C-alpha positions as CSV (number, residue, x, y, z in Angstrom):
1,M,25.6,-77.9,-46.2
2,T,28.8,-79.3,-46.7
3,S,30.8,-76.4,-46.5
4,T,29.0,-75.3,-43.1
5,R,30.6,-79.1,-41.9
6,T,33.8,-78.3,-43.0
7,F,34.1,-75.1,-41.6
8,L,32.9,-76.3,-38.6
9,S,35.2,-79.4,-38.2
10,L,38.3,-76.7,-39.4
11,F,37.2,-74.1,-36.6
12,A,37.0,-77.2,-33.8
13,A,40.4,-78.5,-35.2
14,L,42.0,-74.8,-34.3
15,I,40.5,-74.7,-30.8
16,A,41.9,-78.2,-30.3
17,L,45.2,-76.4,-31.3
18,L,44.8,-73.6,-29.2
19,V,44.0,-75.8,-26.1
20,A,47.2,-77.8,-26.6
21,A,48.9,-74.6,-27.2
22,C,47.8,-73.4,-23.5
23,G,47.6,-76.4,-21.7
24,G,49.4,-79.2,-23.3
25,G,53.2,-80.2,-24.0
26,S,55.4,-83.0,-25.1
27,D,54.8,-85.1,-22.5
28,S,51.2,-84.6,-22.3
29,Q,49.5,-87.9,-20.4
30,A,46.1,-86.7,-21.9
31,A,44.2,-85.9,-25.1
32,P,43.1,-82.2,-25.5
33,L,39.9,-81.9,-24.6
34,A,37.6,-81.4,-27.7
35,V,34.8,-78.3,-28.4
36,V,31.4,-79.2,-27.4
37,K,28.2,-77.3,-28.7
38,P,25.1,-76.4,-26.9
39,T,22.3,-79.1,-26.9
40,A,19.7,-76.7,-25.8
41,A,18.7,-73.3,-26.7
42,C,20.2,-70.5,-24.4
43,T,16.5,-68.9,-23.6
44,G,15.5,-72.8,-22.5
45,L,18.2,-72.2,-19.5
46,A,15.8,-70.1,-17.8
47,S,13.7,-72.6,-16.6
48,V,16.8,-74.5,-14.7
49,D,15.3,-75.2,-11.2
50,L,18.1,-74.0,-8.7
51,T,16.2,-74.3,-5.7
52,D,18.3,-77.5,-5.0
53,I,21.2,-75.7,-5.0
54,G,20.2,-72.5,-3.4
55,G,17.1,-73.1,-1.4
56,V,13.7,-72.0,-2.0
57,G,13.2,-68.7,-3.7
58,S,16.3,-69.3,-6.1
59,T,15.5,-67.9,-9.2
60,I,17.0,-67.3,-12.9
61,T,16.0,-63.6,-13.6
62,S,17.8,-63.9,-17.5
63,A,19.4,-66.1,-20.0
64,T,20.3,-64.4,-23.5
65,E,23.1,-64.5,-25.7
66,G,25.3,-61.8,-26.9
67,T,29.3,-61.2,-27.5
68,V,31.7,-60.3,-24.7
69,T,35.1,-58.9,-25.5
70,I,38.2,-60.9,-24.3
71,N,41.4,-59.3,-24.7
72,G,40.4,-57.7,-28.0
73,A,38.3,-60.7,-29.6
74,A,35.0,-60.9,-29.5
75,V,33.3,-64.3,-28.1
76,K,29.5,-65.3,-28.2
77,F,28.1,-66.3,-24.7
78,C,24.9,-67.8,-23.7
79,T,24.8,-65.5,-20.2
80,V,22.5,-66.9,-17.7
81,E,22.0,-64.4,-14.3
82,G,20.0,-65.1,-11.1
83,T,20.0,-65.1,-7.5
84,L,20.6,-67.9,-5.2
85,A,18.4,-67.6,-2.1
86,P,18.3,-65.6,0.1
87,A,20.2,-62.8,-2.2
88,I,23.8,-64.5,-3.7
89,G,23.7,-62.9,-7.4
90,F,25.4,-64.9,-9.8
91,R,26.4,-64.9,-13.7
92,V,27.4,-67.5,-15.7
93,R,28.8,-67.3,-19.2
94,L,28.5,-70.3,-21.5
95,P,30.2,-70.3,-25.0
96,I,28.0,-70.8,-27.9
97,D,31.0,-71.8,-30.0
98,T,34.1,-72.4,-28.3
99,W,33.5,-74.7,-24.9
100,T,36.2,-77.2,-24.2
101,Q,34.3,-79.0,-21.1
102,R,36.1,-76.8,-18.6
103,I,34.6,-74.1,-15.9
104,M,36.5,-71.5,-14.3
105,S,34.7,-69.6,-11.3
106,I,36.4,-66.1,-10.6
107,G,36.9,-64.8,-7.5
108,C,35.4,-61.2,-6.2
109,G,38.0,-59.0,-4.3
110,G,37.4,-56.7,-1.5
111,L,34.1,-57.5,0.0
112,C,32.7,-57.7,-3.3
113,G,28.8,-56.9,-4.0
114,S,29.1,-57.4,-7.7
115,T,28.6,-60.0,-10.1
116,S,30.9,-58.0,-12.6
117,A,34.4,-60.7,-12.4
118,S,36.3,-60.3,-15.2
119,V,35.8,-62.3,-18.2
120,E,39.5,-62.9,-18.7
121,P,40.8,-64.2,-15.3
122,G,44.3,-62.7,-14.2
123,T,47.3,-65.0,-14.2
124,S,46.3,-66.0,-17.7
125,Y,48.7,-63.9,-20.0
126,G,49.4,-65.6,-23.5
127,C,47.1,-68.3,-22.9
128,P,45.0,-68.9,-26.1
129,L,42.1,-70.8,-24.2
130,V,41.5,-68.0,-22.0
131,Q,41.0,-65.5,-24.7
132,S,39.3,-67.7,-27.5
133,G,36.4,-68.5,-24.8
134,G,37.5,-71.9,-24.5
135,F,35.7,-71.9,-20.4
136,V,32.3,-71.4,-19.0
137,I,33.0,-68.5,-16.9
138,A,30.9,-68.1,-13.5
139,S,31.2,-64.9,-11.0
140,T,29.1,-63.8,-7.8
141,N,28.3,-61.1,-5.5
142,M,28.8,-63.1,-2.4
143,G,25.0,-62.4,-1.0
144,H,25.2,-58.7,-1.4
145,S,25.2,-55.6,-3.8
146,G,27.6,-52.8,-3.2
147,S,25.0,-50.5,-2.4
148,E,23.3,-52.3,0.3
149,A,24.6,-50.5,3.7
150,N,23.6,-52.9,6.4
151,W,24.1,-56.1,5.1
152,S,27.1,-57.1,7.1
153,Q,24.7,-57.1,10.1
154,D,22.9,-59.8,8.8
155,A,24.2,-63.4,9.7
156,Q,23.1,-65.4,7.0
157,R,24.5,-62.4,4.5
158,R,27.4,-62.7,6.2
159,V,27.7,-66.7,6.0
160,D,27.2,-66.2,1.9
161,F,29.9,-63.9,2.3
162,A,32.5,-66.2,4.5
163,Y,32.1,-69.2,1.6
164,R,28.4,-70.1,0.8
165,G,28.0,-67.9,-1.9
166,V,31.0,-68.8,-4.2
167,H,30.4,-72.5,-3.2
168,V,26.3,-72.4,-4.3
169,T,27.5,-70.4,-7.6
170,T,30.0,-72.9,-8.6
171,L,27.7,-75.7,-7.9
172,A,24.9,-73.5,-10.3
173,S,27.4,-73.2,-13.0
174,K,27.6,-76.9,-13.0
175,K,24.2,-77.6,-13.6
176,L,23.4,-75.2,-16.1
177,T,26.4,-76.3,-18.0
178,Q,25.3,-79.5,-17.6
179,A,21.6,-78.3,-18.9
180,Y,23.1,-76.7,-21.9
181,Y,25.5,-78.9,-23.7
182,G,23.9,-82.2,-22.3
183,Q,27.2,-83.2,-20.6
184,K,29.2,-82.4,-17.7
185,A,32.4,-80.2,-17.1
186,A,35.0,-82.5,-17.6
187,R,37.2,-80.1,-15.5
188,S,36.4,-77.3,-12.9
189,Y,39.0,-74.4,-11.9
190,F,39.0,-71.6,-9.6
191,V,41.4,-68.3,-10.0
192,G,41.1,-65.3,-7.8
193,C,43.2,-62.8,-6.2
194,S,43.0,-60.9,-2.6
195,D,39.7,-61.9,-1.3
196,G,39.4,-64.0,-4.2
197,G,43.0,-65.9,-3.3
198,R,40.9,-66.1,0.3
199,E,37.6,-67.8,-1.7
200,G,39.7,-70.4,-3.2
201,L,41.7,-71.7,0.1
202,M,38.2,-71.8,1.6
203,A,37.2,-73.9,-1.2
204,A,40.1,-76.3,-0.9
205,Q,39.8,-76.4,3.2
206,R,35.5,-76.6,3.1
207,Y,34.6,-78.3,-0.4
208,A,37.4,-80.6,-1.8
209,D,35.7,-81.6,-4.7
210,D,34.4,-78.1,-6.3
211,Y,37.7,-77.7,-8.4
212,D,40.0,-79.9,-9.9
213,G,42.6,-76.9,-9.6
214,I,42.8,-73.2,-8.0
215,V,45.1,-70.7,-8.4
216,A,44.9,-68.4,-5.1
217,G,46.9,-65.0,-5.3
218,A,48.0,-62.7,-2.3
219,P,45.0,-64.4,-0.7
220,A,43.1,-62.6,2.1
221,F,42.9,-65.6,4.2
222,L,43.9,-63.7,7.6
223,F,40.6,-61.6,7.0
224,N,39.7,-61.0,10.3
225,I,43.3,-59.2,11.1
226,Q,43.6,-58.1,7.9
227,N,40.8,-55.9,7.7
228,S,41.0,-54.5,11.2
229,L,44.7,-54.5,12.8
230,L,46.4,-54.5,9.8
231,H,45.1,-51.9,8.0
232,G,44.4,-50.2,11.1
233,W,47.9,-49.7,12.3
234,Q,48.9,-48.9,9.1
235,A,46.1,-46.0,8.9
236,R,46.6,-44.7,12.4
237,S,50.8,-44.9,12.1
238,N,50.7,-42.3,9.5
239,R,48.9,-39.8,12.0
240,D,50.8,-37.4,13.6
241,N,48.8,-38.0,17.0
242,G,48.2,-42.1,16.2
243,L,44.7,-41.3,16.2
244,T,42.4,-40.5,13.1
245,T,41.9,-37.2,14.1
246,G,45.9,-36.4,13.3
247,N,47.3,-35.1,10.5
248,V,48.4,-37.4,7.7
249,V,52.5,-37.6,7.7
250,L,53.7,-39.2,4.6
251,Y,52.7,-38.3,1.6
252,P,53.3,-40.1,-2.1
253,A,56.4,-37.9,-2.9
254,K,58.1,-38.7,0.0
255,A,57.1,-42.7,-0.2
256,A,59.0,-41.8,-3.7
257,V,62.1,-40.7,-1.7
258,L,62.3,-43.6,0.2
259,H,61.6,-46.4,-2.0
260,K,64.7,-44.8,-4.3
261,A,66.8,-45.0,-0.7
262,V,65.8,-48.6,-0.1
263,V,66.2,-49.4,-3.8
264,A,70.2,-48.4,-3.7
265,A,70.4,-50.2,-0.2
266,C,68.9,-53.6,-1.2
267,D,68.9,-54.4,-4.7
268,A,72.3,-55.9,-5.4
269,L,71.8,-58.3,-2.4
270,D,70.5,-60.6,-4.9
271,G,73.5,-60.3,-7.0
272,Q,71.9,-58.3,-9.8
273,T,71.5,-55.0,-10.0
274,D,68.0,-54.6,-11.7
275,G,65.8,-52.3,-9.8
276,L,64.2,-55.0,-8.1
277,I,64.2,-56.5,-4.7
278,A,64.2,-60.5,-5.1
279,D,63.8,-61.4,-1.4
280,P,62.8,-57.9,0.6
281,R,64.1,-60.2,3.8
282,Q,67.4,-59.5,3.1
283,C,66.8,-55.7,3.0
284,K,67.7,-53.9,6.2
285,F,67.2,-50.5,5.2
286,D,67.2,-47.8,7.9
287,P,64.8,-45.0,7.0
288,A,67.0,-42.8,9.4
289,T,69.6,-42.7,7.2
290,I,68.0,-40.4,5.1
291,Q,66.5,-38.2,7.9
292,C,66.7,-34.4,6.9
293,A,69.4,-32.4,8.9
294,A,68.6,-30.6,12.0
295,G,66.9,-27.0,10.7
296,A,66.9,-28.4,7.0
297,T,64.5,-26.0,5.1
298,D,64.2,-28.1,1.8
299,T,63.1,-31.2,2.7
300,S,61.9,-32.5,-0.7
301,A,64.8,-34.9,-1.1
302,C,64.8,-36.3,2.7
303,L,62.6,-37.6,5.4
304,T,61.4,-35.4,8.2
305,A,61.6,-36.5,11.8
306,T,58.3,-37.5,11.8
307,E,58.2,-39.4,8.6
308,V,60.4,-41.5,9.6
309,V,58.7,-42.4,12.8
310,S,55.9,-43.7,10.6
311,I,57.8,-45.1,8.3
312,K,59.4,-47.2,10.7
313,K,56.0,-48.2,12.3
314,F,54.9,-49.4,8.7
315,Y,57.8,-51.6,8.3
316,N,58.3,-52.7,11.9
317,G,54.3,-53.4,12.8
318,P,53.0,-53.3,16.4
319,T,54.2,-55.3,19.8
320,D,51.9,-55.6,22.5
321,P,53.3,-53.2,25.2
322,T,53.3,-55.7,28.1
323,T,54.2,-59.0,26.3
324,N,56.5,-57.4,23.6
325,R,54.9,-60.1,21.0
326,R,54.2,-58.7,17.8
327,I,50.7,-58.3,16.6
328,L,50.9,-59.0,13.0
329,V,52.2,-61.6,10.9
330,G,54.0,-59.2,8.7
331,G,53.5,-55.7,6.9
332,P,54.8,-53.9,3.7
333,Q,58.0,-55.2,2.6
334,Y,60.8,-53.2,1.5
335,G,60.6,-52.3,-2.7
336,S,56.8,-51.6,-1.9
337,E,56.6,-48.3,-1.2
338,L,55.5,-46.6,-4.5
339,N,52.3,-48.9,-3.9
340,W,51.5,-47.3,-0.7
341,A,49.3,-44.7,-2.1
342,G,45.5,-45.1,-1.9
343,V,46.1,-47.5,0.9
344,F,47.9,-46.2,4.0
345,V,49.5,-43.3,2.2
346,P,46.7,-40.8,0.4
347,S,46.6,-41.2,-3.3
348,T,48.1,-38.1,-4.1
349,D,50.2,-34.9,-2.5
350,V,47.0,-32.9,-2.0
351,V,46.6,-32.8,1.8
352,T,43.6,-34.9,2.8
353,T,42.6,-36.3,6.1
354,R,41.3,-39.5,5.0
355,L,43.4,-42.9,4.2
356,G,42.0,-45.9,1.9
357,G,42.8,-48.0,5.3
358,D,40.3,-46.1,7.3
359,N,37.5,-47.1,4.7
360,F,38.9,-50.8,4.5
361,V,38.1,-51.1,8.4
362,D,34.9,-49.2,8.5
363,G,33.1,-51.5,5.7
364,A,34.3,-54.7,7.3
365,R,33.8,-54.1,11.2
366,Y,30.3,-55.7,11.1
367,V,31.8,-58.7,9.3
368,I,34.6,-59.1,11.6
369,F,33.7,-58.6,15.5
370,T,30.5,-60.2,17.0
371,D,29.8,-56.8,19.1
372,A,26.4,-55.4,18.8
373,T,28.4,-52.1,18.1
374,P,32.2,-53.1,16.9
375,P,34.8,-50.7,17.8
376,V,35.8,-48.0,15.1
377,L,39.6,-47.6,14.3
378,D,40.2,-45.2,17.0
379,D,39.0,-47.6,19.7
380,F,41.6,-50.7,18.5
381,E,44.4,-51.8,21.0
382,F,47.1,-53.4,19.3
383,T,47.6,-56.0,22.0
384,E,46.8,-59.3,22.2
385,S,43.9,-59.3,24.6
386,F,42.2,-57.3,21.7
387,M,43.3,-59.6,19.1
388,N,40.7,-61.8,21.0
389,R,38.1,-60.0,19.8
390,L,38.6,-61.2,16.4
391,R,38.7,-65.2,17.2
392,P,35.2,-65.6,17.6
393,R,34.6,-65.4,14.1
394,H,38.0,-66.7,12.3
395,P,36.5,-70.1,11.7
396,L,33.8,-68.4,9.7
397,N,35.9,-66.2,8.0
398,D,39.8,-67.1,7.7
399,A,40.6,-69.6,5.4
400,T,44.2,-70.7,7.2
401,N,43.5,-74.1,7.9
402,P,47.2,-75.4,6.7
403,D,45.6,-79.1,6.4
404,L,44.6,-79.7,2.9
405,S,44.4,-83.3,2.9
406,A,41.2,-83.8,1.6
407,F,41.5,-81.8,-1.2
408,K,44.8,-83.4,-2.2
409,A,42.8,-86.4,-1.6
410,A,40.2,-85.4,-4.1
411,G,42.9,-84.9,-6.8
412,G,42.9,-81.1,-6.4
413,K,45.8,-78.9,-7.2
414,L,47.0,-75.6,-5.7
415,L,49.3,-72.8,-7.1
416,L,49.6,-70.3,-4.0
417,W,51.2,-66.6,-5.5
418,H,52.0,-63.6,-4.1
419,G,53.8,-60.4,-5.0
420,W,56.8,-59.3,-2.9
421,A,55.8,-55.6,-3.4
422,D,52.2,-56.0,-2.3
423,Q,50.7,-52.9,-0.5
424,H,47.5,-54.6,0.7
425,I,48.3,-57.8,2.1
426,S,51.8,-59.0,3.5
427,P,53.5,-61.7,1.4
428,I,54.8,-62.6,4.7
429,G,51.3,-64.3,5.5
430,T,51.2,-66.4,2.9
431,I,55.2,-67.9,3.8
432,A,53.2,-68.3,7.1
433,Y,50.9,-70.6,5.6
434,Y,53.1,-72.4,3.2
435,E,55.2,-73.3,6.7
436,A,52.1,-74.0,8.5
437,M,51.4,-76.6,6.0
438,Q,55.2,-77.9,6.0
439,K,54.1,-78.4,10.0
440,T,50.9,-80.1,9.1
441,M,51.4,-82.3,6.1
442,G,55.0,-82.4,5.2
443,Q,57.1,-81.0,2.5
444,A,56.6,-84.4,0.3
445,S,52.8,-84.4,0.7
446,M,52.6,-80.4,0.0
447,D,54.6,-81.2,-3.4
448,A,52.4,-83.8,-4.5
449,F,49.9,-81.1,-5.0
450,M,50.8,-77.3,-4.0
451,R,53.6,-75.0,-5.3
452,M,53.9,-71.7,-4.3
453,Y,55.6,-68.7,-6.2
454,L,56.4,-64.9,-5.1
455,A,57.2,-62.3,-7.7
456,P,59.6,-59.6,-7.0
457,G,58.2,-56.1,-7.3
458,I,54.7,-57.3,-8.2
459,A,52.0,-54.8,-6.2
460,H,48.8,-56.1,-5.2
461,C,47.2,-58.8,-7.6
462,G,49.6,-57.3,-10.5
463,G,51.0,-54.0,-11.3
464,G,54.3,-52.3,-9.7
465,E,58.0,-52.4,-11.1
466,G,58.1,-56.3,-11.6
467,L,57.4,-58.5,-14.3
468,E,53.4,-58.5,-13.9
469,K,52.5,-61.0,-16.8
470,M,52.0,-64.4,-16.2
471,D,50.3,-67.4,-17.1
472,L,49.5,-69.8,-13.8
473,V,46.2,-71.0,-15.6
474,T,48.2,-73.0,-18.1
475,A,50.5,-74.1,-15.5
476,M,47.7,-75.3,-13.5
477,M,45.8,-76.9,-16.5
478,D,49.0,-78.6,-17.3
479,W,49.5,-80.2,-13.9
480,V,45.6,-81.0,-13.9
481,E,45.2,-82.5,-17.4
482,Q,48.6,-83.5,-18.4
483,G,50.5,-84.3,-14.9
484,K,52.9,-81.6,-15.8
485,T,54.4,-80.6,-12.3
486,P,55.1,-76.8,-12.2
487,N,58.7,-75.4,-12.2
488,A,59.7,-72.1,-14.1
489,V,56.8,-69.7,-14.9
490,T,57.7,-67.1,-17.1
491,T,56.9,-63.5,-16.1
492,S,56.9,-60.8,-18.8
493,R,56.7,-56.8,-19.1
494,T,55.2,-55.0,-21.5
495,D,55.2,-51.8,-22.8
496,T,52.2,-49.5,-23.5
497,A,51.7,-50.8,-27.1
498,G,51.6,-54.4,-25.4
499,T,54.8,-55.3,-26.8
500,V,57.1,-57.8,-24.6
501,T,60.0,-56.2,-23.5
502,A,61.6,-58.3,-20.9
503,T,60.9,-61.9,-19.5
504,R,62.2,-63.6,-16.9
505,P,61.0,-67.4,-15.0
506,M,59.4,-67.5,-11.7
507,Y,60.3,-70.5,-9.7
508,P,58.4,-72.3,-6.9
509,Y,59.4,-71.1,-3.4
510,P,61.7,-71.2,-1.9
511,A,64.2,-71.0,-5.0
512,V,64.6,-68.4,-6.9
513,A,65.9,-66.5,-10.4
514,K,69.4,-65.8,-10.7
515,Y,70.9,-64.1,-13.7
516,N,73.4,-66.6,-15.3
517,G,76.0,-64.0,-15.8
518,T,75.8,-64.2,-19.5
519,G,73.1,-63.0,-22.1
520,D,70.4,-60.5,-22.2
521,V,69.3,-59.4,-18.7
522,N,66.2,-59.0,-20.2
523,A,65.7,-62.9,-21.5
524,A,64.2,-65.5,-19.5
525,A,66.6,-67.9,-21.0
526,S,69.7,-66.0,-19.4
527,Y,68.4,-67.5,-15.7
528,S,68.2,-70.3,-13.9
529,S,67.1,-71.6,-10.6
530,S,69.3,-70.6,-7.6
531,A,69.4,-71.5,-3.7
532,P,66.9,-69.4,-1.3
533,L,68.5,-66.1,-0.4
534,Y,66.5,-66.2,2.9
535,T,65.9,-69.3,4.9
536,A,64.7,-68.2,8.6
537,P,61.3,-69.3,9.2
538,V,58.4,-66.6,9.6
539,P,59.3,-65.2,13.4
540,D,56.7,-65.6,16.0
541,W,53.1,-63.4,16.4
542,A,50.1,-63.2,18.4
543,G,48.2,-65.2,16.3
544,V,50.3,-68.2,15.2
545,D,47.4,-70.0,16.2
546,F,45.6,-68.7,13.3
547,F,47.2,-71.0,11.3
548,H,46.3,-74.3,13.1
549,T,44.0,-76.8,12.2
550,Y,40.4,-75.9,13.1
551,A,37.0,-76.9,12.5
552,A,35.1,-74.6,9.9
553,A,32.3,-72.5,11.1
554,P,29.0,-74.6,10.1
555,L,26.2,-73.0,8.1
């Protein structure tokens, strides 16, 4: 017995050290949170009543012990699954030996439909606390399963997807945590990207007390526009007749030709030739400069006139033919071309008639439009008048309210991040939200609770040519628990063996990382914070009022 107690004491001390390594520092203002063991049996959680949270019909279907592999390490969890009425599936994993009094809700991407969110949240690279199972992990299908074809035609299911599913799952995870460990969680966090980023911002705007810290990446917070006019414009722009009946124009091989030319023209604008464009807004590349000569028989290393037309549409976006006003806040940025495949460029060079963007529009139209029979892609008009059809459900689906004063007053912290080479959601929209917050709350107020990071060369929620490995989870924990305001976040690139081959700092917007001129270009220590490379605000566009303060749609 004594040896067992000694082992447990040493194990708890080890976990405490991991907590300090992940979320502590020399200027810490609070002691690391200790490991707490369960006070109840896992199987007993099956009898916890969740009707006060989800309503009549809410049930727990299983509560079982097992191991889950996190970054190669096996962690023992008590996994609880069930339904919050009417159809919100949830999964809560509660660590058996390693809980550090923290809960983390993980966002769900796309249109969700599954509770199988990763047990290792993105943007946590190198954080031992995540890898050692320090968090209770919660995920939800947001009110429907992926196999349900008509869920979006049900009003309650639309509400559950818009915001309720994540909220009630969070409440359920907190209740299960208290039942299992005999105490409340000390801290609650949310980490999500894409629609998960929208979910995080939705929580900050609607439920100020749900989380102490939110990490929101590449947020699909302009949900209605994103999944209609944005994807719709790109999908139709890559057809030779502008309709889904047309032939696809641009394929991956030619996108690679374009990318090579863009990087050659704009890479050095930030003062360093490294294959990455630090701020694509500086780039003024004209695709026509690599257009094939008239009569050329080999067009493999140049662009045809038809390809140039499509590419310019991608970059420029639509304008209202009458008012000449921009319809979209932004589109794909220079340097993102290799990532277009699978979205508005086919996944391969095999001739096809379908594009990924077609599917995104088809899947979301009943969520977005109020029409009994919503318009299909070929019905779309890229005008201010057509955009007005997106407004009725803007307060329901979108998460663009710039007034986060209630979240700030509750002590919440927010980290926004976006990859400059995102192929799905334009980083210009995230910048527009940042600027809207400046106007609404003031820079000093924002600086007290939020930071934004833009990552050169990073695709949608990761990947791309940039240094994609980053740990914003640690940065958030340091801020919430230790009072350490985030500044430089070290990003990394690894080889196929997992060995780090390059590091570089990422600084809060609008600052950028600049090479000092000496030292290893692949070492973060060789870089310092520098002034912005581009300072002009986001141009006017037809939906600018979507970023004004508004009353969120009620249940």
